[in-house]
N, C-alpha and C positions, 0 to 999 in steps of 0.2 A: 858597178851594176848601171844599167841602162832603162831610159825609158823606154816604155811597150812602144814596137815601131810602129808607124803611123802613117806607112806607106800601103796604099790600097790595089786593092786588086783588079784587072779588065773590067769585070765584070760588075764593079760598083756602081751605084746612082749619085753622083753628084750633086749637090745643089748647095742654094746661097749658104755665103758665109762661111766655107768649106764644110761643109754640114753635109755627112755623106754617109750609106748603107749597103753592106753587100751581105748577101747569103752565103753562109760558110759551110752551110748543110740542109738538105731539107730532105723531110722521109713523112711517108704516107703508111698506115697500117690497110689490112684489105677491109675493112670497113669507111677507109675515107676518113680515118682521123689523120689530122697534118700536125707534124711540128718543126719550127722551121730556127734556126739558128741562123745570128745575125752576126755581124761584127760594125758597131755605129762610132759616129765621131760627131761630137755635138759640144756645143757650151756648155760647161761647168754648172752656167747659172741658169740653166733649166733641168739639170740632173733631178731634181726635187719632185719637179713633174712627172716625170721620166718612174721614177721611183714609189709614185703614189699606185701603180698599175700590179697590183698583188701575183697577177696570173702568168708575170715572167718571170723567167728565174735570172741573177744578171752576176756576173763580175766584175769590175770598173778597176780604172787607174783610182788610186790610193796617193791621197795627199803625204800621209803617214809613212810609205813607201821607196816614192820618187826622190831622188836627190836633188837639193833645191838650186844646183848649179846646173840641172837639167829643166827645171821649171822656167828659170829664171831665161834660159836660153829660148826657150819654145817660144814665150813670149814677145823676145824679143824680134825672134824669127816673122810669129804670126799672132800678135794678142787674136782671141775672142772677141766678137763685134757684136752686136744687137744690128739685123737683117729690116729692121724695122725702125726709123725713128718717128714715134707718133707725140703728136702734140697730149699736152696734158688737159684729161676729160674726168667728170666724173664716171664711176664706173671701172668694170674692168677691160675693156678694151678701148684702143685708140686709131680712132678712124683716118680722123686728118694726118697729115705728115707734116712735119716740121721740117727745119733745114740739118740735112742728114751733113750735110757738112760741117758744120760748127757742132752736131752732136760726136761726129765721130773726134772731132779735132779734141775736146774736151774728152771724150773715154780714153782714146791715146795718151794723154797729159795723166791722167789718174793711174793707167797702167803703169806708166815711167815712174810716177811717186810711188807705187807701191811696189817696182822691183827696187827702184831705190831703199826702200824702207827696209824690205826681204834681206836685199846686201849687206845693211849694214848689221841686222837681228844676227843674219848668217856666220859675217865676217870669217869668210875663207873657211869654214868649217871649225873656228874655234866659239863660234856664241850658240844659239839658241836650235835646239832638235829640230830636225825639217819637220815635224809631226805640229809643230808652231808655227813656224816661219813660211809653209807655203798655204797656212792657211788665209795671209795676206794677201797673197799672188790666185786665188782660186776665181775670184769673179773676171780675173782676164784671162782664163786656163779652158783647153778642151779637154774635153773625156775620151777615153776611149774604153767602149763598153762592148764585153759579148752578152748577148742576150737570147733566150730560148723562150719558147711557149708554144702550146698546140692553140689558146685563142687567143686571137689576136684583133679579131674584129672588135670587139668594143673599144679600144685602144683607137683602130683607123675612126671608129664614128666620132668617137669625142676628140681627139686630138687633128686630124685630117679635116678641120671644120674651122668655118670663118671666124669664130670665137676664141678658138684657142692662140694662145701667145705664139706671134710668126714662127721665133724660132724651131718652135717643138711642135709645130705644124708644118713646117718646111722638111723636118724631121720624120714627122709623119709619112706625109708625100714620097719623099726617098724610098722608106721601106717598104712602102706598097708599092710601086713601083715595083724597086729589085723582087718583092716576092710576085707579084705578077710575072717576071719574065725567068722565072726558077720553077724547072719540072722537079716536084717531088719523088725518090727514090720509092719504092715498095719494098717492106720489110715484111720477112716472116716472124713469129715468135722464136726467139733465139738470136734472133739478129739486130745490129743495133746501129740508132741513131748515134755516129761520131762524131762534132765538130772537128776540123783540122786531120782527120783521117780520111783520105781516099779510099774508095770501094770498088771491087768489079766482081761479076757472076765469073765462075771459072765456069768447064765445058759441063761438067754436071748439075749446075746451076748454084754451087753453093757460093754467097757472099764471102770475099776475099776482103781482105784489109791491107791497105798498102800505102807507102808514101807517096808524095806530090807526081813524082815520075812512072811511080809502077815496077822501080827495080827491087824495092823492098817489101817480102809481105811477111805482115805480124799474125801473129795467135792475136786472139780474143782478149787475153786479158792485157799483153801486150799493145793494142791498140786502146784501151779503155784508158790505160795508164797514159797515154801521149794525149789523147783527148781532153781528159781530163786536167792532167797539166796546160796544155797551150790553154785551156780555159780559167785558170788561173792564172797564169803570168800576163794576163791582160791589166791584173793591178799593179805590176810595177817594172818589167821589162821588155825589151825585143824579144820578140818570139822566138821558140827554141823550140823546135820540134823534134831534135831527138830520141832516141830511146834511151840511151843514155841520162841526159838532163830528165826525161818523163819520171823511170825510175825513182832518183833522188828524190826532187819533188813531192812523187807521188807517196813516197815511203816519209818524208813528214809532215804531209796532209794528216794521213792515216795515224802515225804515229804522235798526232798532239793529243793533248787532253784541257780542255773538250777536242773533239772532233773537229777539224776544220771543212766542214760537208760541202759547204756552199757551188764548190767546182764541179761537184761530181751530181748534182741534179742535173745538166746538161744532157751526159750522156743516155741513154734509154732505148727499151726496147717493149714490140706492142704487148698488149695482153694474149695469152694464149686464147683459143676459141674457149676452153673449158670456164676460162676466166672471164672472158666476154660476157659469154651466156650466165655465169653466177652475177655479175653486177649487173645484168640488164633484169635478171629476174629480182635483183634484192632492191632496184629501182621500182619495178613495179609493185611489190609489196610494199614498200614505202609510201609510196603515190598513195594504194589502195587504203594505208590505215591512215594518212593522213587526212583523207577526204573525211573515211568513216566517223574520225573524231569532231565534224563538223566545226571544225575550227578552220580550215583552208579550204579557200577554192579549190578544182581541179588545179589550174593553170597554175596556184603559189605552190601545190602540191608539186607539181611536176616539174619548177623550179631548184625548190628544196632538194627534194629527192636526186637531181640531178648529180651530185656529190659521190653518189655511188659510183657513178663511172670513172670517178681520180683517183689517178693515185699521185698524192702532195698535190700540184698544181697543174700537172697533167693528166689532160683525158687520151683515153685507150694507151697510153705509154707507161712503162714503168719504171721510174728515175732510178737510176745507180744507188744515188743516195740512199734510196728507200730499201735496198737490199743493205745495207752498214746496217748492225745491231744496235751499235752504238751512236747513230746519226742525231738521236734527239736527247740527251739529258734528261731525263723525266725525276729523279730522286730531289728531293727536296733540299734546295740550298741550304749552305750551311758557310758561313765566313771562315776561310783557314785564320 
């Protein structure tokens, strides 16, 4: 089993410290709601900050799944480093820059010592499990993340900002630039946003799903399996876009108890016209009732009622996950 492929496409926007982002799928519905899927590469030490953004569906490199020898090799080749060596001061920002050369030297020493400790704990596969050993290495590793959302603006306002930690500010910058240079494809009801699956419209205007070269055309069912499989693979292995791999992994994901549902959040389709109308009416009614209660202003009510326009964390699109009857276990938990 190999670690996820870190090679980027020619469309990737590369920033400082080997932080980069590329848009792998970009779609919009007829009402202008846009859903964008990224492939991201950034230091694990900012992953907790990225995880605070609830509107984003994510699949990411897993320390429980990646072999120890692969983690050691990546740190040996290129450890994740800070891109800004600020001096100590009160508060969360470090305006004054310190001795970057000394800082990097000390960081690399720490990385080497962590690798030596992990290697001793792993003991050529005869020691502790990777879910323990790899935790020692995490501060010096990169994350590979597939991230999809319809609401990116709040992320950019917060993170593409001088007050943000420099590494996540750099991530936000390359993400924003990648999205600026991407043109979304307009989808109709029944057509799918499918990361890692190419598409084209045939002579009749129907959307067809295909491989990268356009040589192999897939059914919608096959295309969904390939897309969700590739999103799941972000956690542990090199990308395999074959139909055979997709079917095998899809069956394992849906066959789990409970269901491993996160990879199925990325594929999605626009609302039908009827659903869009119904949701808009529901929002209008909710705003009216909230204002009528005299507890909320119209602006507050409008913000609260906007939830009517969402399916899960996507606006204007239905996630494939939400079409699975067992995607969210609701029965009372009982310890077996």
